[in-house]
C-alpha positions as MATLAB code, in Angstrom:
seq = 'MLPPSFPRTRKPAAWPLRIAVCTALLLTPLALLAQDEKPGIAFSTMEPGASLPATWKNLPVAKGKAITHYTLVKDGQTIVLQADANRSASALMHDGNIDLSRTPVVTWRWKADKPIEDADNRVGSKEDAPARLVFAFDGDKSKLSMFDRAKMDLAKSIGGQELPYATLMYVWSANAAPGTAIANPHTKRVQMIVLSGQPGDAGQWQSLRRNIVKDYEKVFHEPPGRITGYGLLTDTDNTGAEVRAWYGDIEFLPGP';
ca = [
      -3.009    1.233   -7.477;
      -1.183    3.391   -5.080;
       1.954    5.576   -5.833;
       1.380    9.194   -7.212;
       0.032   10.253  -10.515;
       0.669    9.416  -14.108;
      -1.729   10.357  -16.860;
      -3.839    7.793  -18.551;
      -6.618    8.152  -21.059;
      -9.569    8.310  -18.706;
      -8.147    9.573  -15.451;
      -5.119   11.694  -16.216;
      -3.866   12.119  -12.701;
      -4.390    8.799  -11.016;
      -1.939    6.130  -12.038;
       0.325    4.533   -9.509;
       0.298    7.822   -7.855;
      -2.236    5.965   -6.002;
       0.627    4.072   -4.703;
       3.216    6.580   -5.116;
       1.832    9.950   -4.241;
       0.821    8.310   -1.110;
       4.252    6.925   -0.921;
       5.970    9.912   -2.292;
       4.798   10.190    1.064;
       3.886   12.577    3.734;
       4.366   15.446    1.369;
       7.159   16.860    3.440;
       9.846   14.530    4.685;
       9.233   13.822    8.333;
      12.145   12.961   10.552;
      12.712    9.216   10.704;
      11.942    7.538   13.963;
      14.883    6.237   15.927;
      15.867    2.811   14.696;
      15.452    1.297   18.133;
      11.818    2.420   18.253;
       9.526   -0.472   17.464;
       7.885    0.017   14.058;
       4.402   -1.154   13.148;
       1.100   -0.447   14.828;
      -0.994   -2.247   17.455;
      -4.622   -1.381   16.733;
      -5.555   -3.913   19.419;
      -4.251   -1.584   22.154;
      -6.454    1.338   21.076;
     -10.037    2.321   21.819;
     -12.947    2.004   19.359;
     -13.587    5.332   17.660;
     -10.333    6.846   18.948;
      -8.105    8.962   16.741;
      -5.167    7.209   15.149;
      -1.653    8.348   16.119;
      -0.643   11.603   14.438;
       2.214    9.781   12.694;
      -0.346    7.923   10.556;
      -1.893   10.064    7.827;
      -4.823    9.384    5.495;
      -3.456   10.508    2.126;
      -5.559   10.708   -1.056;
      -3.819    9.082   -3.995;
      -4.578   12.061   -6.207;
      -5.956   15.544   -5.811;
      -9.731   15.560   -5.744;
     -10.096   11.853   -5.001;
     -12.614   10.802   -2.373;
     -10.940    9.361    0.693;
     -11.334    5.913    2.162;
     -12.473    6.119    5.783;
     -10.316    4.306    8.342;
     -11.794    3.848   11.817;
     -11.017    1.793   14.904;
     -13.770   -0.705   15.699;
     -14.328   -3.679   17.975;
     -14.199   -7.115   16.353;
     -15.165   -9.687   18.958;
     -12.784   -9.025   21.855;
     -10.182   -7.228   19.698;
      -9.834   -3.722   18.292;
      -9.048   -3.569   14.571;
      -8.914   -0.951   11.824;
     -11.951   -0.833    9.547;
     -11.574    0.570    6.013;
     -14.654    1.769    4.110;
     -14.181    2.655    0.448;
     -16.915    4.049   -1.796;
     -15.509    5.158   -5.169;
     -12.528    6.285   -3.128;
      -8.769    5.859   -2.910;
      -6.633    7.014   -0.017;
      -3.912    5.288    1.955;
      -3.208    5.313    5.663;
       0.550    5.883    5.599;
       3.439    6.156    8.053;
       6.893    7.599    7.607;
       9.572    4.924    7.131;
      11.361    3.733   10.253;
      12.218    0.087    9.582;
      15.734   -1.336    9.731;
      15.435   -4.275    7.335;
      18.768   -5.680    8.491;
      17.178   -6.211   11.923;
      13.503   -6.768   11.145;
      12.987   -7.952    7.545;
       9.750   -9.820    8.303;
       6.286   -8.270    8.511;
       3.262   -9.984   10.057;
      -0.340   -8.778    9.980;
      -3.980   -9.835    9.682;
      -6.634   -8.677    7.262;
     -10.171   -9.482    6.167;
     -12.261   -8.278    3.208;
     -16.026   -8.525    3.169;
     -16.139   -9.399   -0.548;
     -14.165   -9.231   -3.790;
     -14.471   -6.080   -5.894;
     -16.455   -7.007   -8.989;
     -14.493   -6.380  -12.208;
     -11.313   -5.358  -10.365;
      -8.100   -6.442  -12.100;
      -4.735   -5.109  -10.941;
      -3.240   -5.864  -14.368;
      -5.548   -3.294  -16.019;
      -5.202    0.402  -15.254;
      -8.925    1.174  -15.509;
      -9.792   -1.681  -13.123;
      -6.926   -1.487  -10.632;
      -8.638   -1.634   -7.242;
      -8.243   -3.900   -4.217;
     -10.159   -4.368   -0.966;
      -6.924   -4.646    1.012;
      -3.282   -3.739    0.429;
      -0.137   -3.427    2.521;
       2.229   -0.935    0.906;
       5.992   -0.259    1.191;
       7.877    2.581   -0.524;
      11.649    2.371   -0.985;
      14.493    4.753   -1.655;
      17.198    3.897   -4.176;
      19.630    5.187   -6.777;
      17.368    6.560   -9.504;
      20.364    7.120  -11.790;
      20.364    3.339  -12.302;
      16.894    3.411  -13.819;
      16.213    3.460  -17.539;
      15.693    6.777  -19.292;
      12.066    5.732  -19.793;
      11.504    5.145  -16.068;
      13.205    8.415  -15.130;
      11.091   10.297  -17.669;
       7.904    8.836  -16.175;
       9.055    9.825  -12.687;
       9.806   13.357  -13.860;
       6.374   13.566  -15.474;
       4.662   12.300  -12.342;
       6.528   14.887  -10.271;
       5.508   17.678  -12.646;
       1.862   16.592  -12.346;
       1.698   15.627   -8.692;
       4.425   17.877   -7.300;
       6.173   15.059   -5.417;
       9.000   12.666   -6.101;
       7.937    9.109   -6.776;
       9.584    6.435   -4.659;
      12.420    4.535   -6.285;
      10.263    1.414   -5.913;
       6.994    0.367   -4.304;
       6.137   -3.135   -3.123;
       2.557   -4.057   -2.275;
       0.861   -7.118   -0.877;
      -2.692   -7.276   -2.246;
      -6.046   -9.030   -1.923;
      -7.090  -10.036   -5.467;
      -9.776  -12.450   -6.647;
      -8.390  -12.979  -10.147;
      -4.814  -14.110   -9.552;
      -3.366  -17.027   -7.603;
      -1.591  -16.425   -4.290;
       2.096  -15.747   -4.889;
       1.493  -14.129   -8.272;
       3.588  -10.991   -8.884;
       1.839   -8.265  -10.879;
       3.511   -5.139  -12.187;
       1.458   -1.965  -11.998;
      -0.005   -1.430  -15.491;
       1.694    1.984  -15.723;
       5.145    1.275  -14.287;
       7.221   -1.738  -13.311;
       8.585    0.321  -10.415;
       5.422   -0.700   -8.567;
       5.130   -4.438   -7.976;
       2.231   -6.268   -6.324;
       2.276   -9.741   -4.769;
      -1.114  -11.420   -4.428;
      -1.717  -13.104   -1.062;
      -5.498  -13.430   -0.686;
      -8.723  -13.431   -2.646;
      -9.362  -17.094   -3.418;
     -12.856  -18.631   -3.043;
     -13.662  -18.816    0.646;
     -11.320  -15.956    1.646;
     -14.030  -13.274    1.765;
     -15.279  -12.628    5.279;
     -12.440  -14.578    6.868;
      -9.525  -13.254    8.899;
      -6.169  -14.279    7.449;
      -2.871  -14.129    9.327;
       0.041  -13.353    7.014;
       3.826  -13.299    7.284;
       6.260  -12.139    4.586;
       9.986  -11.490    4.328;
      10.105   -8.035    2.753;
      13.748   -8.323    1.699;
      13.243  -11.645   -0.096;
      10.068  -10.446   -1.809;
      11.709   -7.208   -2.925;
      14.687   -9.070   -4.357;
      12.334  -11.447   -6.174;
      10.386   -8.730   -7.993;
      13.033   -5.991   -8.405;
      16.119   -8.229   -8.804;
      18.295   -6.245   -6.406;
      18.566   -5.685   -2.635;
      16.108   -3.145   -1.217;
      17.111    0.349   -0.194;
      15.724    2.214    2.793;
      11.983    2.057    3.379;
      10.651    5.613    3.179;
       7.069    4.822    4.100;
       4.566    2.039    4.666;
       0.854    1.734    5.165;
      -2.546    0.345    4.202;
      -4.775    0.987    1.225;
      -8.352    0.027    0.413;
      -9.421    1.556   -2.910;
     -12.384    1.428   -5.296;
     -12.048    4.614   -7.355;
     -11.459    2.859  -10.693;
     -14.352    0.400  -10.509;
     -16.686    2.737   -8.611;
     -17.441   -0.029   -6.134;
     -18.104   -0.041   -2.407;
     -16.159   -2.395   -0.142;
     -15.225   -2.841    3.500;
     -12.046   -4.406    4.889;
     -10.412   -4.804    8.282;
      -6.758   -4.792    9.338;
      -5.202   -6.210   12.484;
      -1.903   -5.320   14.150;
       1.184   -4.884   11.960;
       4.468   -6.069   13.428;
       8.056   -6.218   12.154;
      10.218   -9.133   13.267;
      13.683  -10.634   12.771;
      13.999  -13.164    9.912;
      13.811  -15.539    8.322;
];
């Protein structure tokens, strides 16, 4: 679900643009943060109802799409980010600032109130998820097949932005086993790894830890390039559903 737009029969401008327009990111390239600045975000240090830092932007995955609402709320004694999607698709994204040679591991928490009925990330018309963690990567596009480059050119002509070289997502999905890798139904340049969504997961906080470098190499069969952006996405625009999810702090750590 997330990069910019590629036409499909029913919704011409909403393919992985959902993952990519959002990741074709911040529409104008922002200056990268200094590499010694700690990446990630600590929602737990913020105040309920406060504005998020200006470096985090709520980006619709395609023009005209309803946005998912992201708000800071209190969960017990902790502040977390609440995502409310109602036939909507927008991602809370940050400019890339992660040195994967120093901090290849990401840790975070998330919770979804329920699965999205009929959602299936293998099918373009059903590709929604209550929770996603998204990473966009730079790379040498000349190495891609003519077919992939043509799709990127088409997406740029429709959406006006370059697609990332590759996008890796961690997703909450009720119809695939944890660890399953799913290619976006429109392009293999977007790969999803299922982490949650089994019976009993709904309504429960889950603490997760992944090595981004190892996961990227597993699904794209090459070392990752520079991360150009990362963020969160709760989306229900394909299924027309309504769902709520929560995200805890995101932190980047040394390996393994």
